[in-house]
C-alpha positions in Angstrom: 13.7 -25.2 19.0 11.7 -22.4 19.3 7.8 -23.1 18.4 6.5 -19.9 17.9 2.7 -18.9 17.9 1.0 -18.5 14.5 0.2 -14.8 15.4 3.9 -14.2 16.1 4.8 -15.7 12.8 2.5 -13.9 10.8 3.5 -10.6 12.3 7.1 -11.6 11.9 6.7 -11.2 8.3 4.0 -8.8 7.9 6.4 -6.0 7.1 5.8 -4.1 3.4 7.1 -6.1 0.7 9.9 -4.5 -1.4 8.0 -2.9 -4.4 10.7 -4.3 -7.2 8.8 -6.1 -10.0 10.0 -9.5 -10.5 10.6 -11.0 -14.1 10.3 -14.4 -14.9 12.0 -16.5 -17.7 12.0 -20.2 -18.8 14.9 -22.0 -20.4 15.6 -25.6 -21.0 19.0 -27.4 -20.4 20.3 -31.2 -20.3 21.3 -33.8 -18.2 22.4 -37.4 -18.6 20.2 -38.7 -15.4 17.0 -36.6 -16.7 16.6 -39.6 -19.1 16.9 -42.0 -16.7 14.0 -40.7 -14.8 12.0 -39.0 -17.7 9.1 -41.3 -19.0 10.6 -40.7 -22.6 13.7 -40.7 -21.9 14.5 -37.4 -22.8 17.4 -35.8 -21.6 15.9 -32.1 -20.9 15.1 -30.3 -17.7 12.8 -27.1 -17.5 14.5 -24.1 -16.0 12.6 -21.2 -14.5 14.3 -18.4 -13.2 12.7 -15.1 -10.9 14.9 -12.1 -10.8 14.6 -8.2 -9.9 13.0 -6.6 -12.8 13.2 -3.0 -13.9 11.1 -0.4 -12.2 7.7 0.0 -13.7 7.4 -3.4 -15.2 3.9 -4.5 -15.1 3.0 -7.7 -13.9 0.6 -10.5 -14.5 -1.0 -13.0 -11.8 0.1 -16.5 -12.3 -1.7 -19.8 -11.5 -1.7 -23.6 -11.7 -4.5 -25.2 -13.5 -7.0 -24.8 -16.3 -8.1 -21.6 -17.7 -10.8 -20.1 -15.5 -10.9 -22.4 -13.2 -7.0 -22.6 -11.2 -6.5 -24.9 -8.7 -3.3 -23.0 -7.1 -2.9 -19.2 -7.0 0.9 -18.5 -7.1 1.9 -14.9 -7.0 2.5 -12.4 -10.1 5.6 -11.8 -12.2 6.4 -10.2 -15.7 7.5 -12.5 -18.6 11.1 -11.7 -19.8 11.7 -7.9 -18.8 15.3 -6.3 -18.4 17.1 -6.9 -14.8 16.3 -4.2 -12.4 18.8 -1.0 -13.1 22.1 -2.6 -11.4 24.9 -0.2 -11.4 27.6 -1.8 -13.7 29.6 -4.9 -12.8 27.0 -5.3 -9.5 25.8 -9.0 -9.5 23.3 -10.4 -7.4 23.5 -13.7 -4.9 21.7 -16.7 -6.8 18.9 -19.2 -4.9 18.9 -23.0 -6.2 15.2 -24.0 -5.4 14.0 -27.6 -5.3 10.1 -28.6 -5.3 8.7 -31.1 -3.5 7.4 -34.8 -4.7 5.4 -34.3 -7.7 5.8 -30.4 -7.5 7.0 -28.0 -10.1 8.9 -24.9 -10.0 5.8 -22.9 -10.3 4.4 -25.0 -7.2 7.3 -22.7 -5.7 6.5 -19.6 -6.9 5.0 -18.4 -3.8 8.8 -18.7 -2.2 10.9 -18.1 -5.2 9.2 -14.8 -6.5 9.4 -13.6 -2.9 13.0 -13.8 -2.6 13.1 -12.1 -6.1 11.3 -9.6 -4.8 13.9 -9.1 -2.0 17.0 -8.8 -4.3 18.0 -12.6 -5.1 17.9 -14.3 -8.6 16.3 -17.7 -7.9 16.9 -20.8 -10.0 14.3 -23.7 -10.0 13.5 -26.5 -12.0 11.1 -29.2 -12.9 12.6 -32.5 -11.7 12.3 -35.2 -14.6 10.1 -38.3 -13.5 9.1 -36.1 -10.2 6.8 -33.5 -11.5 3.3 -31.9 -11.6 3.7 -31.7 -15.4 4.8 -34.7 -16.8 4.1 -38.2 -16.2 5.7 -39.5 -13.1 7.9 -42.7 -12.8 9.6 -44.9 -10.5 12.9 -43.9 -11.3 11.8 -40.4 -10.7 10.2 -41.2 -7.5 13.2 -43.4 -6.3 16.4 -41.9 -7.7 16.0 -39.0 -5.4 19.6 -37.7 -5.1 19.6 -37.3 -9.1 17.8 -34.0 -8.4 21.0 -32.7 -7.5 22.3 -32.9 -11.2 18.8 -30.7 -12.3 20.0 -27.9 -10.3 23.9 -28.2 -11.1 22.9 -28.5 -14.6 20.6 -25.3 -14.2 22.9 -23.2 -12.7 25.2 -23.7 -15.5 22.6 -22.8 -17.8 22.0 -19.5 -15.9 25.8 -18.4 -15.8 26.1 -19.0 -19.9 22.7 -16.9 -20.4 23.5 -13.6 -21.6 20.4 -12.2 -20.1 21.1 -13.6 -16.4 24.6 -14.7 -16.1 26.4 -11.2 -15.9 23.8 -10.6 -12.7 25.1 -13.7 -10.5 27.2 -13.7 -8.1 28.9 -17.3 -8.0 30.7 -16.5 -4.6 27.0 -16.0 -2.9 25.2 -18.7 -3.5 22.1 -20.1 -1.3 20.1 -23.3 -1.7 16.6 -23.9 -0.7 14.1 -26.4 -1.4 10.2 -28.0 0.2 10.0 -32.0 1.3 12.0 -33.7 -1.1 13.6 -30.6 -2.4 14.9 -30.2 1.0 16.7 -33.2 0.7 17.9 -31.8 -2.6 19.3 -28.8 -1.0 21.3 -30.7 1.7 22.8 -32.8 -1.1 24.1 -30.1 -3.1 25.6 -28.6 0.1 27.5 -31.8 0.9 25.1 -34.2 2.6 26.1 -37.4 0.6 23.0 -40.1 0.2 22.7 -43.0 1.3 19.8 -44.9 -0.1 20.8 -48.6 1.4 20.3 -46.7 5.0 16.7 -45.2 3.5 15.7 -49.0 2.7 16.9 -50.4 5.9 15.3 -47.4 7.7 11.4 -48.4 5.8 12.0 -51.9 6.1 12.4 -51.5 10.0 9.6 -48.7 10.0 7.3 -49.1 7.1 4.5 -46.7 8.6 6.9 -43.9 8.4 5.2 -41.1 6.3 8.3 -41.3 4.1 8.4 -44.8 3.6 4.6 -45.3 2.8 3.5 -44.9 -0.8 3.0 -41.0 -1.7 -0.4 -39.5 -2.7 1.2 -38.0 -5.8 2.5 -41.3 -7.4 2.1 -44.5 -5.2 5.4 -46.7 -5.6 4.7 -50.5 -4.5 7.6 -52.9 -3.0 7.5 -54.7 -6.5 8.0 -51.7 -8.5 11.0 -50.8 -6.1 12.6 -54.1 -6.3 12.1 -54.4 -9.8 14.3 -50.5 -10.4 16.7 -52.0 -7.7 17.4 -55.2 -9.8 17.5 -53.2 -13.2 21.0 -52.9 -14.8 19.8 -49.4 -16.4 19.6 -47.9 -13.0 22.7 -50.0 -11.3 25.4 -47.2 -11.8 23.3 -44.4 -10.8 22.6 -46.3 -7.3 26.0 -47.9 -7.1 27.6 -44.0 -7.1 24.7 -42.1 -5.3 27.5 -41.1 -2.9 28.5 -39.0 -5.8 26.1 -36.7 -6.2 27.3 -33.1 -7.1 28.0 -30.5 -4.2 27.7 -26.7 -5.2 30.5 -24.5 -4.4 30.3 -21.1 -2.4 27.1 -21.9 -0.4 26.8 -19.7 2.0 23.2 -20.8 3.4 20.7 -23.5 3.4 16.8 -23.3 4.0 14.4 -26.4 3.9 10.5 -26.4 4.3 9.1 -29.6 5.9 12.5 -31.7 5.2 12.1 -35.3 3.7 14.3 -38.5 3.1 16.2 -37.3 5.7 17.1 -41.2 6.7 18.5 -41.5 3.0 21.3 -39.4 4.1 24.6 -40.1 5.8 24.5 -39.1 9.2 28.6 -38.5 9.5 28.2 -36.2 6.2 25.4 -34.2 7.9 27.5 -33.8 11.1 30.2 -32.5 9.0 27.9 -29.7 7.1 29.2 -26.6 8.6 26.8 -24.6 6.5 24.0 -22.5 8.3 20.6 -24.6 7.9 17.5 -23.2 8.5 14.8 -26.0 9.1 11.2 -24.8 9.0 8.3 -27.9 9.8 5.0 -28.2 10.8 4.4 -30.1 14.3 1.5 -31.7 12.3 3.5 -33.1 9.2 2.5 -36.5 8.7 4.0 -36.9 5.2 7.8 -36.0 6.4 7.5 -36.9 10.2 9.5 -34.3 11.9 11.1 -36.4 14.4 12.5 -38.7 11.5 13.3 -36.0 9.5 13.6 -32.1 10.1 14.4 -32.5 13.7 16.7 -35.8 13.0 18.4 -33.4 10.7 18.8 -30.3 13.4 20.0 -32.7 15.9 23.1 -33.8 13.6 23.5 -30.5 11.9 26.3 -28.7 13.7 25.2 -25.0 12.4 21.2 -25.8 12.4 18.2 -23.5 13.2 14.8 -25.5 13.9 11.4 -23.2 13.6 8.6 -25.6 14.4 5.2 -24.1 13.4 2.2 -25.6 15.7 -0.9 -26.5 13.7 0.9 -26.6 10.4 0.8 -30.0 8.0 3.0 -30.9 5.3 1.0 -29.5 2.6 0.7 -26.1 3.9 3.9 -25.3 2.2 2.1 -25.7 -1.3 1.0 -22.8 -3.5 -2.1 -21.4 -2.4 -5.2 -23.7 -2.7 -7.9 -22.7 -4.5 -11.6 -23.8 -3.9 -10.7 -26.1 -7.2 -7.4 -27.3 -5.5 -7.0 -31.6 -5.4 -8.7 -32.4 -2.2 -6.4 -35.0 -1.5 -3.3 -32.1 -0.8 -5.6 -29.2 -0.7 -8.1 -31.1 2.2 -4.7 -31.0 4.5 -3.8 -27.6 3.9 -5.1 -25.4 6.7 -2.7 -22.9 7.3 -0.9 -22.1 4.0 -0.7 -18.4 4.9 1.0 -18.5 8.1 3.6 -21.6 6.9 4.0 -19.2 3.8 4.8 -16.0 5.8 7.0 -17.9 8.0 9.1 -19.6 5.5 9.8 -16.5 3.6 10.7 -14.8 6.6 13.1 -17.5 8.0 14.8 -17.2 4.5 15.1 -13.5 4.3 16.9 -14.1 7.7 19.2 -16.9 6.6 20.0 -15.3 3.5 20.3 -12.0 4.5 22.7 -12.5 7.4 25.2 -14.8 4.7 24.4 -13.3 0.9 23.4 -9.7 2.0 21.4 -9.1 -1.7 20.8 -5.4 -2.6 17.2 -4.6 -3.3 
């Protein structure tokens, strides 16, 4: 279990970035489970795709927040340019990327854009009922395993999109996620959700960071019990273990993974895909002992990197002076966390997916 000094991690990721421009496109797809979680019961899922763009494509800065007063800086991309000039028939590996609780695809742009610049097609979503763009819902917060449906639907959409599908190699797939998105990535890779196990864990450990009401959207016991008793969600809860699995996954990268106690331990022991786990030793939101370290102890092919001094919200997009204090106030080592995460992903996916810059 490497515990790498902050300076060493910074140096690990300080090599020059490939100059390939990155394109960004937005699409909309649907999934029946999205309607269960969306406040307005819409079945739609917003999809963001980053990819290597043609040389010379000009990029524009991306931020999150009011015009002229952004709360987060993301990076830079170009809106909808042509793909990089690959030879006929050349296809690129694809990474499915899941954001954290109350986040968004754009919030993970710092990670997705870096991977696109390195030669990957990156497909991400705004998880219905659990993203920072739409109203949050109790169902979106609690039915965590349904997030897997969103990325499965997004991949289907990308494959039939005439501007994206011809560039994707479905035999070379990687999964990545932050926080609850790490849970999502593991589910898509083959770990099986076990919501009753999480309920039992939280009953015994109410002060665990995952069990406490979350800053982004607190859910109390009364709201939780009402959802569990609601017939509208009975089928989704009873069939939680049937969450989709994406075929041909060669590697998984998770950052500060959360909700690990909501996974069946036997399924983690049987998940042979290489899993790279990156977490901070100051994470009180997804405490390492009950989350990332617990997963690493069960997974047969895991690599665990622990970042000293790094907390949970260091993996958010880069905070500005106007960023929300309840999140950004705890983000003190974002540059180090970002550089280490990108380096870990380039290493893990490079060994298994072999992207061509």
